[in-house]
C-alpha positions as a Markdown table, in Angstrom:
| # | Residue | x | y | z |
|---|---|---|---|---|
| 1 | Unk | 102.3 | 76.5 | 125.5 |
| 2 | Unk | 99.3 | 74.4 | 126.4 |
| 3 | Unk | 99.3 | 72.6 | 129.7 |
| 4 | Unk | 96.6 | 70.0 | 130.6 |
| 5 | Unk | 95.2 | 70.7 | 134.0 |
| 6 | Unk | 94.8 | 67.7 | 136.3 |
| 7 | Unk | 91.6 | 67.4 | 138.4 |
| 8 | Unk | 91.5 | 69.4 | 141.6 |
| 9 | Unk | 89.9 | 66.7 | 143.7 |
| 10 | Unk | 87.2 | 69.0 | 145.0 |
| 11 | Unk | 84.2 | 66.8 | 144.1 |
| 12 | Unk | 81.8 | 69.6 | 143.1 |
| 13 | Unk | 84.6 | 72.1 | 142.8 |
| 14 | Unk | 84.9 | 75.3 | 140.8 |
| 15 | Unk | 86.9 | 73.7 | 137.9 |
| 16 | Unk | 84.4 | 70.8 | 137.5 |
| 17 | Unk | 81.4 | 73.1 | 137.6 |
| 18 | Unk | 82.7 | 75.7 | 135.1 |
| 19 | Unk | 84.2 | 73.0 | 132.9 |
| 20 | Unk | 80.7 | 71.7 | 132.1 |
| 21 | Unk | 79.8 | 74.9 | 130.2 |
| 22 | Unk | 81.0 | 73.2 | 127.0 |
| 23 | Unk | 79.0 | 70.0 | 127.5 |
| 24 | Unk | 76.0 | 69.7 | 125.2 |
| 25 | Unk | 72.8 | 69.1 | 127.2 |
| 26 | Unk | 70.8 | 65.9 | 126.5 |
| 27 | Unk | 67.3 | 66.0 | 125.3 |
| 28 | Unk | 65.8 | 64.7 | 128.5 |
| 29 | Unk | 67.4 | 67.2 | 130.9 |
| 30 | Unk | 65.3 | 70.0 | 132.4 |
| 31 | Unk | 66.5 | 73.5 | 131.5 |
| 32 | Unk | 67.7 | 74.2 | 135.1 |
| 33 | Unk | 69.7 | 71.0 | 135.1 |
| 34 | Unk | 71.4 | 71.4 | 131.8 |
| 35 | Unk | 75.2 | 71.9 | 131.5 |
| 36 | Unk | 74.9 | 74.5 | 128.8 |
| 37 | Unk | 74.8 | 78.3 | 129.2 |
| 38 | Unk | 71.5 | 80.1 | 129.2 |
| 39 | Unk | 70.5 | 83.8 | 129.2 |
| 40 | Unk | 68.9 | 85.0 | 132.5 |
| 41 | Unk | 67.3 | 88.3 | 133.2 |
| 42 | Unk | 69.7 | 90.3 | 135.4 |
| 43 | Unk | 66.8 | 91.5 | 137.6 |
| 44 | Unk | 66.0 | 87.9 | 138.6 |
| 45 | Unk | 69.5 | 87.4 | 140.0 |
| 46 | Unk | 70.5 | 88.3 | 143.5 |
| 47 | Unk | 74.1 | 88.4 | 145.0 |
| 48 | Unk | 75.4 | 85.8 | 147.4 |
| 49 | Unk | 74.8 | 87.1 | 151.0 |
| 50 | Unk | 77.9 | 85.2 | 152.1 |
| 51 | Unk | 80.1 | 86.7 | 149.5 |
| 52 | Unk | 83.7 | 86.7 | 150.9 |
| 53 | Unk | 84.6 | 89.8 | 148.9 |
| 54 | Unk | 83.6 | 92.8 | 151.1 |
| 55 | Unk | 84.9 | 95.6 | 148.8 |
| 56 | Unk | 84.4 | 96.0 | 145.1 |
| 57 | Unk | 86.7 | 98.4 | 143.2 |
| 58 | Unk | 84.4 | 100.8 | 141.3 |
| 59 | Unk | 87.1 | 101.7 | 138.8 |
| 60 | Unk | 87.7 | 98.0 | 138.0 |
| 61 | Unk | 84.0 | 97.4 | 137.7 |
| 62 | Unk | 83.7 | 100.4 | 135.3 |
| 63 | Unk | 86.6 | 99.0 | 133.2 |
| 64 | Unk | 85.0 | 95.6 | 133.1 |
| 65 | Unk | 81.7 | 97.2 | 132.1 |
| 66 | Unk | 83.4 | 98.9 | 129.2 |
| 67 | Unk | 84.9 | 95.6 | 128.1 |
| 68 | Unk | 81.4 | 94.0 | 128.3 |
| 69 | Unk | 79.9 | 96.8 | 126.2 |
| 70 | Unk | 82.6 | 96.1 | 123.5 |
| 71 | Unk | 82.8 | 92.3 | 123.6 |
| 72 | Unk | 79.9 | 91.0 | 125.7 |
| 73 | Unk | 80.2 | 88.7 | 128.7 |
| 74 | Unk | 82.9 | 86.3 | 127.7 |
| 75 | Unk | 82.5 | 83.9 | 130.6 |
| 76 | Unk | 79.1 | 82.9 | 132.1 |
| 77 | Unk | 78.4 | 83.3 | 135.8 |
| 78 | Unk | 77.3 | 80.4 | 138.0 |
| 79 | Unk | 74.0 | 80.6 | 139.8 |
| 80 | Unk | 71.6 | 78.4 | 141.8 |
| 81 | Unk | 67.8 | 78.6 | 141.8 |
| 82 | Unk | 66.2 | 80.3 | 144.8 |
| 83 | Unk | 62.4 | 80.6 | 144.7 |
| 84 | Unk | 61.4 | 82.6 | 141.7 |
| 85 | Unk | 64.9 | 83.8 | 141.0 |
| 86 | Unk | 68.5 | 82.9 | 141.2 |
| 87 | Unk | 71.5 | 83.5 | 143.6 |
| 88 | Unk | 75.0 | 84.1 | 142.4 |
| 89 | Unk | 77.5 | 81.3 | 143.3 |
| 90 | Unk | 80.4 | 82.7 | 141.3 |
| 91 | Unk | 80.7 | 85.8 | 139.1 |
| 92 | Unk | 79.3 | 88.8 | 141.0 |
| 93 | Unk | 81.9 | 91.2 | 139.5 |
| 94 | Unk | 80.6 | 90.2 | 136.0 |
| 95 | Unk | 77.0 | 90.6 | 137.1 |
| 96 | Unk | 77.7 | 94.1 | 138.6 |
| 97 | Unk | 79.6 | 95.1 | 135.5 |
| 98 | Unk | 76.8 | 93.8 | 133.2 |
| 99 | Unk | 74.3 | 96.0 | 135.0 |
| 100 | Unk | 76.6 | 99.0 | 134.7 |
| 101 | Unk | 77.0 | 98.2 | 130.9 |
| 102 | Unk | 73.2 | 98.4 | 130.5 |
| 103 | Unk | 72.6 | 94.6 | 129.8 |
| 104 | Unk | 69.2 | 93.2 | 130.6 |
| 105 | Unk | 70.3 | 89.5 | 130.5 |
| 106 | Unk | 73.6 | 87.7 | 131.3 |
| 107 | Unk | 74.8 | 84.2 | 130.3 |
| 108 | Unk | 74.7 | 81.9 | 133.3 |
| 109 | Unk | 74.9 | 78.2 | 134.2 |
| 110 | Unk | 72.3 | 77.0 | 136.7 |
| 111 | Unk | 73.2 | 74.4 | 139.3 |
| 112 | Unk | 71.5 | 72.9 | 142.3 |
| 113 | Unk | 74.1 | 73.6 | 145.0 |
| 114 | Unk | 73.5 | 73.6 | 148.8 |
| 115 | Unk | 74.6 | 76.4 | 151.1 |
| 116 | Unk | 77.9 | 74.8 | 152.1 |
| 117 | Unk | 78.8 | 74.1 | 148.5 |
| 118 | Unk | 77.9 | 77.7 | 147.5 |
| 119 | Unk | 80.1 | 79.2 | 150.2 |
| 120 | Unk | 83.0 | 77.0 | 149.4 |
| 121 | Unk | 82.9 | 77.7 | 145.6 |
| 122 | Unk | 82.4 | 81.4 | 146.3 |
| 123 | Unk | 85.5 | 81.4 | 148.4 |
| 124 | Unk | 87.6 | 79.5 | 145.9 |
| 125 | Unk | 86.3 | 81.5 | 142.9 |
| 126 | Unk | 87.4 | 84.8 | 144.6 |
| 127 | Unk | 90.8 | 83.5 | 145.7 |
| 128 | Unk | 91.6 | 81.8 | 142.5 |
| 129 | Unk | 90.3 | 84.4 | 140.0 |
| 130 | Unk | 90.5 | 87.8 | 141.6 |
| 131 | Unk | 93.2 | 89.9 | 143.3 |
| 132 | Unk | 91.6 | 90.0 | 146.7 |
| 133 | Unk | 92.9 | 92.3 | 149.4 |
| 134 | Unk | 95.5 | 90.3 | 151.4 |
| 135 | Unk | 93.2 | 90.3 | 154.5 |
| 136 | Unk | 90.2 | 89.1 | 152.5 |
| 137 | Unk | 92.3 | 86.4 | 151.0 |
| 138 | Unk | 93.6 | 85.3 | 154.4 |
| 139 | Unk | 90.0 | 85.2 | 155.7 |
| 140 | Unk | 89.0 | 83.1 | 152.7 |
| 141 | Unk | 91.8 | 80.6 | 153.6 |
| 142 | Unk | 90.7 | 80.5 | 157.2 |
| 143 | Unk | 87.1 | 79.8 | 156.2 |
| 144 | Unk | 88.3 | 77.0 | 154.0 |
| 145 | Unk | 90.2 | 75.5 | 156.9 |
| 146 | Unk | 87.6 | 76.0 | 159.6 |
| 147 | Unk | 84.4 | 75.4 | 157.7 |
| 148 | Unk | 85.5 | 72.8 | 155.2 |
| 149 | Unk | 88.4 | 71.1 | 156.8 |
| 150 | Unk | 91.0 | 71.9 | 154.1 |
| 151 | Unk | 94.7 | 71.7 | 155.1 |
| 152 | Unk | 97.1 | 74.4 | 154.0 |
| 153 | Unk | 98.6 | 72.0 | 151.4 |
| 154 | Unk | 95.1 | 71.3 | 150.0 |
| 155 | Unk | 94.3 | 75.0 | 149.8 |
| 156 | Unk | 97.6 | 75.7 | 148.0 |
| 157 | Unk | 96.7 | 73.1 | 145.4 |
| 158 | Unk | 93.1 | 74.4 | 145.0 |
| 159 | Unk | 94.2 | 78.0 | 144.3 |
| 160 | Unk | 97.5 | 77.3 | 142.5 |
| 161 | Unk | 99.6 | 79.0 | 145.1 |
| 162 | Unk | 102.6 | 77.9 | 147.2 |
| 163 | Unk | 102.0 | 76.6 | 150.7 |
| 164 | Unk | 104.2 | 79.4 | 152.1 |
| 165 | Unk | 101.9 | 81.9 | 150.4 |
| 166 | Unk | 98.9 | 80.5 | 152.2 |
| 167 | Unk | 100.8 | 80.3 | 155.5 |
| 168 | Unk | 102.1 | 83.9 | 155.2 |
| 169 | Unk | 98.5 | 85.2 | 154.6 |
| 170 | Unk | 97.1 | 83.2 | 157.5 |
| 171 | Unk | 99.7 | 84.8 | 159.8 |
| 172 | Unk | 98.3 | 88.2 | 158.9 |
| 173 | Unk | 95.2 | 87.5 | 160.8 |
| 174 | Unk | 97.2 | 87.4 | 164.0 |
| 175 | Unk | 98.2 | 91.0 | 163.6 |
| 176 | Unk | 96.7 | 93.8 | 165.7 |
| 177 | Unk | 93.4 | 95.3 | 164.5 |
| 178 | Unk | 95.0 | 98.6 | 163.5 |
| 179 | Unk | 97.6 | 96.8 | 161.3 |
| 180 | Unk | 94.9 | 94.6 | 159.7 |
| 181 | Unk | 92.7 | 97.6 | 159.0 |
| 182 | Unk | 95.6 | 99.5 | 157.5 |
| 183 | Unk | 96.2 | 96.6 | 155.1 |
| 184 | Unk | 92.6 | 96.2 | 154.3 |
| 185 | Unk | 92.3 | 99.9 | 153.5 |
| 186 | Unk | 95.4 | 99.7 | 151.3 |
| 187 | Unk | 97.4 | 102.1 | 153.5 |
| 188 | Unk | 100.2 | 99.5 | 153.8 |
| 189 | Unk | 101.1 | 96.6 | 151.5 |
| 190 | Unk | 101.4 | 92.9 | 152.0 |
| 191 | Unk | 105.2 | 93.4 | 152.2 |
| 192 | Unk | 104.8 | 96.0 | 154.9 |
| 193 | Unk | 102.5 | 93.7 | 156.9 |
| 194 | Unk | 105.0 | 90.8 | 156.8 |
| 195 | Unk | 107.7 | 93.2 | 158.0 |
| 196 | Unk | 105.7 | 94.5 | 161.0 |
| 197 | Unk | 104.7 | 91.0 | 161.9 |
| 198 | Unk | 108.4 | 90.4 | 162.9 |
| 199 | Unk | 108.5 | 93.5 | 165.0 |
| 200 | Unk | 108.0 | 93.5 | 168.8 |
| 201 | Unk | 105.3 | 96.1 | 168.4 |
| 202 | Unk | 103.6 | 95.8 | 165.0 |
| 203 | Unk | 101.1 | 98.6 | 165.6 |
| 204 | Unk | 103.9 | 101.1 | 166.5 |
| 205 | Unk | 105.9 | 100.1 | 163.5 |
| 206 | Unk | 102.8 | 100.5 | 161.2 |
| 207 | Unk | 102.2 | 104.0 | 162.5 |
| 208 | Unk | 105.9 | 104.8 | 161.7 |
| 209 | Unk | 105.5 | 103.4 | 158.2 |
| 210 | Unk | 102.4 | 105.6 | 157.6 |
| 211 | Unk | 103.9 | 108.7 | 159.2 |
| 212 | Unk | 107.2 | 108.5 | 157.4 |
| 213 | Unk | 106.2 | 106.8 | 154.2 |
| 214 | Unk | 108.7 | 104.0 | 154.6 |
| 215 | Unk | 109.2 | 101.5 | 151.9 |
| 216 | Unk | 108.9 | 97.7 | 152.5 |
| 217 | Unk | 112.8 | 97.4 | 152.6 |
| 218 | Unk | 113.0 | 100.2 | 155.2 |
| 219 | Unk | 110.2 | 98.6 | 157.2 |
| 220 | Unk | 112.0 | 95.3 | 157.2 |
| 221 | Unk | 115.3 | 96.8 | 158.3 |
| 222 | Unk | 113.5 | 98.8 | 161.0 |
| 223 | Unk | 111.8 | 95.7 | 162.3 |
| 224 | Unk | 115.2 | 94.0 | 162.8 |
| 225 | Unk | 116.7 | 97.0 | 164.5 |
| 226 | Unk | 113.9 | 97.9 | 167.0 |
| 227 | Unk | 113.9 | 95.6 | 170.1 |
| 228 | Unk | 111.4 | 95.3 | 172.9 |
| 229 | Unk | 111.6 | 98.3 | 175.2 |
| 230 | Unk | 113.4 | 100.4 | 172.7 |
| 231 | Unk | 110.6 | 102.6 | 171.5 |
| 232 | Unk | 112.5 | 105.8 | 172.3 |
| 233 | Unk | 115.2 | 104.7 | 169.7 |
| 234 | Unk | 112.6 | 104.5 | 166.9 |
| 235 | Unk | 113.8 | 107.6 | 165.2 |
| 236 | Unk | 117.4 | 106.5 | 165.2 |
| 237 | Unk | 116.3 | 103.0 | 163.9 |
| 238 | Unk | 114.3 | 104.6 | 161.1 |
| 239 | Unk | 117.4 | 106.7 | 160.0 |
| 240 | Unk | 119.5 | 103.5 | 159.9 |
| 241 | Unk | 116.8 | 101.6 | 158.0 |
| 242 | Unk | 116.6 | 104.4 | 155.4 |
| 243 | Unk | 120.3 | 104.0 | 154.7 |
| 244 | Unk | 120.1 | 100.2 | 154.0 |
| 245 | Unk | 121.9 | 98.3 | 151.3 |
| 246 | Unk | 120.7 | 98.1 | 147.7 |
| 247 | Unk | 120.6 | 94.2 | 147.9 |
| 248 | Unk | 117.8 | 94.5 | 150.4 |
| 249 | Unk | 115.7 | 96.2 | 147.6 |
| 250 | Unk | 116.0 | 93.1 | 145.4 |
| 251 | Unk | 115.0 | 90.9 | 148.3 |
| 252 | Unk | 112.0 | 93.1 | 149.0 |
| 253 | Unk | 111.1 | 93.0 | 145.3 |
| 254 | Unk | 111.3 | 89.3 | 145.2 |
| 255 | Unk | 109.0 | 89.0 | 148.2 |
| 256 | Unk | 106.5 | 91.5 | 146.7 |
| 257 | Unk | 106.4 | 89.7 | 143.4 |
| 258 | Unk | 106.1 | 86.4 | 145.2 |
| 259 | Unk | 103.2 | 87.7 | 147.2 |
| 260 | Unk | 101.4 | 88.8 | 144.1 |
| 261 | Unk | 102.0 | 85.5 | 142.2 |
| 262 | Unk | 101.9 | 83.1 | 145.1 |
| 263 | Unk | 105.2 | 81.6 | 143.8 |
| 264 | Unk | 108.9 | 81.7 | 144.6 |
| 265 | Unk | 110.6 | 84.5 | 142.6 |
| 266 | Unk | 114.3 | 85.2 | 142.2 |
| 267 | Unk | 115.5 | 88.6 | 140.8 |
| 268 | Unk | 119.1 | 89.0 | 139.6 |
| 269 | Unk | 120.3 | 92.5 | 138.6 |
| 270 | Unk | 123.7 | 93.4 | 137.2 |
| 271 | Unk | 124.6 | 96.7 | 135.5 |
| 272 | Unk | 121.6 | 97.8 | 133.5 |
| 273 | Unk | 120.0 | 94.3 | 133.0 |
| 274 | Unk | 119.2 | 91.1 | 134.8 |
| 275 | Unk | 116.7 | 88.3 | 135.0 |
| 276 | Unk | 113.5 | 87.4 | 136.8 |
| 277 | Unk | 112.9 | 83.6 | 137.5 |
| 278 | Unk | 109.6 | 82.2 | 138.5 |
| 279 | Unk | 109.6 | 78.8 | 140.3 |
| 280 | Unk | 106.6 | 76.5 | 140.0 |
| 281 | Unk | 105.9 | 73.1 | 141.6 |
| 282 | Unk | 103.0 | 71.8 | 139.6 |
| 283 | Unk | 101.5 | 72.0 | 136.1 |
| 284 | Unk | 98.6 | 74.0 | 137.5 |
| 285 | Unk | 101.0 | 76.7 | 138.7 |
| 286 | Unk | 102.8 | 76.7 | 135.3 |
| 287 | Unk | 99.4 | 77.0 | 133.6 |
| 288 | Unk | 98.6 | 80.0 | 135.9 |
| 289 | Unk | 101.9 | 81.7 | 134.9 |
| 290 | Unk | 101.2 | 81.2 | 131.2 |
| 291 | Unk | 97.7 | 82.6 | 131.5 |
| 292 | Unk | 98.9 | 85.7 | 133.4 |
| 293 | Unk | 101.6 | 86.4 | 130.9 |
| 294 | Unk | 99.3 | 85.9 | 128.0 |
| 295 | Unk | 96.5 | 88.0 | 129.6 |
| 296 | Unk | 94.0 | 85.1 | 129.4 |
| 297 | Unk | 91.4 | 84.9 | 132.2 |
| 298 | Unk | 92.4 | 82.7 | 135.1 |
């Protein structure tokens, strides 16, 4: 299925910038202003100091490096000139992986972009193309709102997610520091964080999740059972939560899949089979679903 993408309305947005890769440069354009791709020495490129991604998965970088050794860099990075070299606007993972793969040059597009534009595009590129940690993603949304004046609806359109997905992530930033750090470290999942957000004492519930290895369903049930001032009943509430109904597992699964995709998901299970339904509200979201299912880069 081929779905034509409408414009994102970002002005100098990520889609518009990267889409110019296929435009043939005119004869009177200077090399740094051309829309085409050029090979640049990796040593002349520096990372973006305002990069929103704070953690890079070494295993994922190694896997990407192996792919680059076998197939090359399939998508150019985006850079801007800085003095004698260049600064990455989008594509730091590819740049890191190319170094690890032993490449000396990397395909890149060069654009004259100011600091504000660089920061905005870097945020969008990370949110739209990579599986950021939920806290990093939430911080990215907050920056798009505070620094660039985007509404939650506008952000949802930019990154091809639902508005509720954006709102749920922003609420994570209101959690206690211990909970946010647990999520950032990967000790709890996005589903766990959403569950503890509804509890009277999110930090206490998070510690119970870590100590007892509770599932998302159990954490949700526990958040409903524990009331303010009932800390001494926590063990009893945990026991009740661990004996919850199977239907709650499907609901938790729907929420987890929805968090991963940024879409509404419905799971129906009967006997040994069932169905998984993905709901989209725009052609961009449908296109994203098709790309993920086909394994194409997003």
